[in-house]
N, C-alpha and C positions, 0 to 999 in steps of 0.2 A: 191635247185632250183627251186622248185615248193611253199615254201612259200616266199622268196623271192618276187616272179613274183608276190602272187595274194599280199602280202602287199605295194609292189609299184606301183601295178593299183589301191590299196582302197585311194594309199596318190597323190593327186593332188593342192596341195598350191597355185598355179596360177589362180584360178577357178573364183577370185575375178578380174571383171573387172576394172580399171579405179585405181586400188591398185598395190603396189609391196609386196612380201612374206618378211617377216622380220626375224621372227622365229619360232617356235612349244614351244609351254610351255604347263602349266598344271596349272588351278585355280581349289582351291577350294571352295565352297557355301558351307558356316556352315546352318545346319539345327537343329532346339532344337528339341529333343523327353524327352518329358515331361510324369511323370504319375499325372493324375490329383485323387482327390477326388469328388466324387458325393454323390447325391442324387439320385436312382432308386425308380420307384415301381414294386411290383412283386405280378404275380398272382398266387398263389398256388393252385392245384384242391384238395379238399378237402379230406380226407381220409376217408375210409368206417365205421370205427369205430367214426370220430367225427359227419361224418353226421346224423349215426342210433341214438346219444347222444341227439343231436341236434333234433333228428325229436320225440324221444321219449318225450323230455321236452316240445316242442310245444303241444302235443297231449295233456300236462296235466301230465305226469308222472314224479313229481317233485321228488322224494324223489329218493337218489343216490342209496339206499338198494338195491328198487326194481328195478330202472334201470340197477343195477349190475345180478342179479336175470334173469330178462328180457331177456339181452344180453349175458347170459350163460360165465359171464367172472366174475374174478377174485374181490372183491372191491380195490385189493391194485393197477390194473390195471387200474380200468374205472378211481381212484381218478387222476393218472395222467394224463388221458383224457381230466378230466375237472378242471385239473390246467392248462392246455395249453390252452385249450376253452376259463378259464375267465383271462389271462392273452394277448389275444388277445380280449378283452372286447365282449365276443359273447353269456356269461354268467353272471348271481351274482349268487354265492352262500353264501348259511347262514344255521346255524344249518341242517347240512347233506340234507339241501334241493338245487335244482337250479330253478335256474327263465330263462327265454330267452330276452334276450336284444333286440334293434332294428336294432344292427346290425348283431345279429344271425339269425333274420328274412331275412335278406337280404341275407345274404349269403344263408341261405339256399334254395333261389330261383334260386340263380348262381349258385351254388355248388362249390365256389369257395371263399378263401381267401387272401383281399388285404393287403401287409404289404409295409409300406415305410425303405429303407434300405440305409444305408451308401453303398458306393464302391467304388473301384479306376478303372478309366481306364488308362491304361500301356502304350501303345501305338499309344500316337499321336504328330505326328512329324509336328510342326508347324514351316513356312518358316517365317522367319521375314523379309524377302527382301520385301515379294511380300504381308506378312499381313494375309498368308494365313494358314489355315491345308492342309494336303498332306494326303487325305483321301486314296488314290492308291500308298502307301508308300512299299507296299511288290514288288513292279515293278520294286523300284530304289536299287542296289548296294551302301552300305556307306560303305564311312571311317573313321575307328574308330579315328584315331590320326592320326597328321601333322604336321611335325616338323615344315615346313618352314613356317615359318612367314608371306615370300613376298607371297606367292603364296597364300593367305588366303582371300577373299573379307572381308572387312569390315562392319559390323552394327550393331546395335543396340537393347540391349534386356531386359526389365527389368523382370527377375524372378517373381517377385511376383504380376507381372499384370494380374490377373483373367478374365478384362473385354477381352484383346483379344480374349480369348478363346469363350467368351460368342458373340462374334462376328462370332463366325464360328460356334456353333452350330446344324448347319446342318450338318458338313462335321464332326463334332466329334460326332454326332447322328450313321451314317453310321458307325465309327468305331465302336460304343458301341454296335449295333445291330450285328454285324459280331465278336463281342467277344463273345458276349451269347448264338451268333451261334455254337461256337466253345466248348462252355462250358455249352452246354444243359442240364439244368435240367427237367427230364422226368415228377417230379411231380408236373410243371407249366401248367396252366391252357392255358398260351397266353405268349408271350414275354415280358423280365423286358420293362420298360419305362425311359427313363433319363428324370429326373426330372427337376434337375438343375446343377449346375459344382459350387463346394464351393470353393473349394484351390487346389493350386500347392502343390505338394509334393514333387515330385522330378525333375528337371535338367540334362538331359547330352546333350553334342553337339557332333555332328554328320556331315563328312562332305560328297557333293554329288562332285565327282571328274568328270572335264573337259577336256581332252587334245582339244587345241586349236593351232589355225595361229593367228599369231598377220601380221595386213598390215597396210603399212603409206602410204597417198597418194603423190603426188612428192616433195609437198611441204613440206610433214612433219607434217602438222596441223594437219589433217583430218586420226583419226585411226577407222580402223575395226577387228572385231576377226568371226572367225568360226571353227567349230567343226571339227576337225580333222578325224572326219568319221558320218555319220548320224543317228547313234544307236539309238544316246538321241537328236535328234534335236527338238521335240516341247519341248523337259522340255526346253532343251538350250534358247531356244528365249526368255523365262521370265527370263533371267536374263543375257542378251548380252548386255542390253542396261548400265545395272549397272557395270560391266564389264570395259566397253568402258570408262563410267565413271568415275569409278576408277584407270584405269589406268592414264587418264588424270593429275588426283589430282594426282598423284605418290602416289598412295596406294598400285598399285600395280604392280612386279615388281622391284619395284624402285633400287634394286643391279645391274639392264639392263641398266642403265641410266646413262651416264657419261657427266660431263661437259668439258670433253677436246675431240678432235680426236685422232686417230693414227696417229702419225706426219711421223714416219718413212715408207719408202715405201720398197715393197719387188718384184723381178720380180715374173712378172703374166706371166702363162704359155699361149700360143696362142688359147688351144683347148674353142674348142665353146661346147654350149650342143650340144646333138644328139638327134634329135628330132625325130631321126624314131624308139627309144624305147618305147617311148606314143604310136607311131602309132600301132607299132608291136602287143604290150598286146592289145590293143584297139579292132582290130582283132582277137585276139582269145578268146576273153570275148564269154562266153558258150558252150565252148568247150576245153575238155582237152588235154593238150599239150602233145605230144612223147617225148619219151627219148631223139630222136635224133636233135627235135625241141629245147628242153632245151638249149640242148648241142652246137647247130649253134647259137641259139639266146646269149646266153653268150659269146662266141667265139669271134664273129660279131660283136654285140653290147654293153652289159655292158659290157665287160672286156675291153675297147679300149682305149686309150690317150682321155680324153673327161671332160668336165666341169660336174660334179656330178650335178645332181636336185637337187634345195632347198627341205630340208627334205627326202633328200636318204641318209647322209652320215650316221644314224647309222645302217642302212639295210648295205650299202656298206661293212662300219667296223666288224660288225657280220658275214660277206659272206668270205674275205680274211684271219681272224683270224680263221675260222676253217678250211682253207686249207692254214693255213701258220703254220712254227715251232716257227720262230724267228721274233721279231717285235722291232722294233728302232723306238723313239719317239725321234722328234728335234724340239725343243721349244725356243722361243728368251727369254726374259729377264722374268725371270722365277718366281720375286716376281709379275709378272704381272697375274702368271695362276691361283699363289695358291688358289684362289677364283673364279675360274670362273666354275661354272658347269660343263661346255663341257670337261673339264679336267678330271673328275672326274669320267664321263660317258662313256670316251676315256679308263680309267685306268681300268674298273669295267668290262668292255667289252674284253679287252688283258687278265686281268688278271695274276697272278705272274709266271704263269710256260712259258708261253709266252714271256713277255716282257724281252730284251736281256737287254737295255741301254734306259736313257733319256740323253739326251744331250742337255744342257742349255747352251746358249751365256754367260748370264752375273746372276750376285746373287746379292743382299745385306742383305738381311736375310733368309739366305740356313736353319737354321735351323725351323724356322716357317715353310717354303714350304715343310721343310720334314715333318714336322708334319699332313700337311694338305696332302698331299699324301698316308702318312703311312696309313690313317686313312680308304684309300682304297687298298691298299697293302701293305701289312706288310714287316719289311726289305726294303723298296724303296730306302734306302739312298747307300743301296749295290751296286745299279743298276744305281745309276746317276755321272755322269761326266762333270765339262765345258768344251768346246770346243769351236772352231770357226767356225761358220758357220752363213750363211746369212738367214733362214729360220724364220718365223712367226711360224706356225706350220707344221713339216712333219711328215709323217708315213711309215716307210721302213717295206716291206711285202716281206724277204725271199731273196733281192734283184729280187724280179718277179715285185711288183708293187709298185706305189710310190703314197700315197696322199697326196696331198699340199693343206695348206690354207690360203688364200688371205685373208686380213681383210678389211672389207668396212662402213666406216664412214655414217648410215645414219643416217640423221635431222630428230629429233622427238621433239613432242608438242610444242618444239622453237627452235629459232636460236642456242641456247647456248647450247640443249641437244643432245644426240648422240646415238645410241647403235652400237656397236661394232662388226655389222655381219662379220661371214667368208664366203668366199665362197670357195667351196672346189673342188681340181683338181685331177684326176685320170692319171695317167701314167704308161703305160707298159713299163718294161722296155725290151729294145731286146736285 
C-alpha cells in the first residue's frame, strides 16, 4: 500500500494545462561513446641519478669512466642512464665522452623532462543531437542496448568526423584532466597537457532513457511531452523539442498511430474519476500514513467502483494481482491485440501461475497470436479459448474486482491519424 500511494502521488499526467493526456511512453536518446587518439605533453620530474649526471657533465666532467667513479656506481648502470639521456636529446656521446646539449641545460634549470606522447581518452560521450560532448557523463545512467527501434530518437553521426570533437576541445580537456587525475603518476612534475585530438579509434552507441507523458491539444494538431518525474528534468529539456519534432514526423512511436478508428462501440461504465484520491494524497504529503489510515484509504477510495486515473492502470493491476489467486482476461478480436504493448505488459505482470484463461471473441490468425503471447507466458495456448462476450478488454480478479477498458479514438497529427487510447474503469463486485 505504501508503495502504491507513493508511486501514484508521483504520477500526475493531467498537469499540462490546455492539453489532454494520451499515453505514457519511453523514448531513448542515442549518445555516442568514443575512444579518441590524442597527443599530449607530459612533464616528468628529473630522476636524481639523471640530475647528478647532467650536473657533472655541465661542470666539465665529460669522461664516462670518471663520472662513474665520482658517483660511485657501476659503469653498466651509468651506461643505461646516459643512453636514456641521449634518447631524450639531453646529451651527446662519443668515444667514452659526453657533452651537454642545449635541451640538457634547460632541463637542469627546471629539473623536469618534457615529452610529447601519443595516448587515448576512452570516455568521451558525444551528444549528436546538440553536437556537444557531455562532460558530466558520470551523473547519467546509460542503457546499453535497445531492441525497440520505434522508441529510439533518430540522429545522424559521421563516425570518422574528427572536427566535431575538435569543436568541443574544452569539454574533452575536462575529461582528459579527470582521467589524468585518476591515473596520477607521482613522477610527473605537473599535470599532462592535451595538445591535439588526432583520430577516432572506437565508437559505441549508448542511450539515455526518458519515461514521458504524451499530450495532444483538443484539435490533435499540437503535441507536447513531459517527463513522468522531475529526476532528469534539466537534461530532458535539451531533447524535448527534438522528441516532439520526430513524433510529428512519425519517426517516433509510429506503431501507435492508426489510419482507422475503432468503429465498434462498447458499453461504457457510468463511473467517474474519484478526485478525492489525489486530494487525500496531497493532504498527507510530508507525513507518514498509519496502517489504519492506509487501510481506510484503500477501502473507501482506491478499491471502489470508479474511472481509473490516466496512467494508474499498471499500479492498480500490480496491486490487484498481488491480492488475487486467479485472473481471467477477456479480449475482443484477438488479432488486434497480438502486437499491442499493453497486453504484453498485462501478461508480464499477471504471470503464468495466476492467469486462469484468456477468452477472446474472435480470431483469424490464432497461431500468430499464440506465438506473440507465448513470448511472455509459455504454453499460453492451453489457457486460451473462444467465447461470446461484448468486451474490448476486461480483467476479472477472483470475482471480487473487474477492470474494464473502453477504447477512445484520439485524433493526432492530422484528420486521418488516430491513437487508440484506452480508458479503464474499476468495478467492485458486490
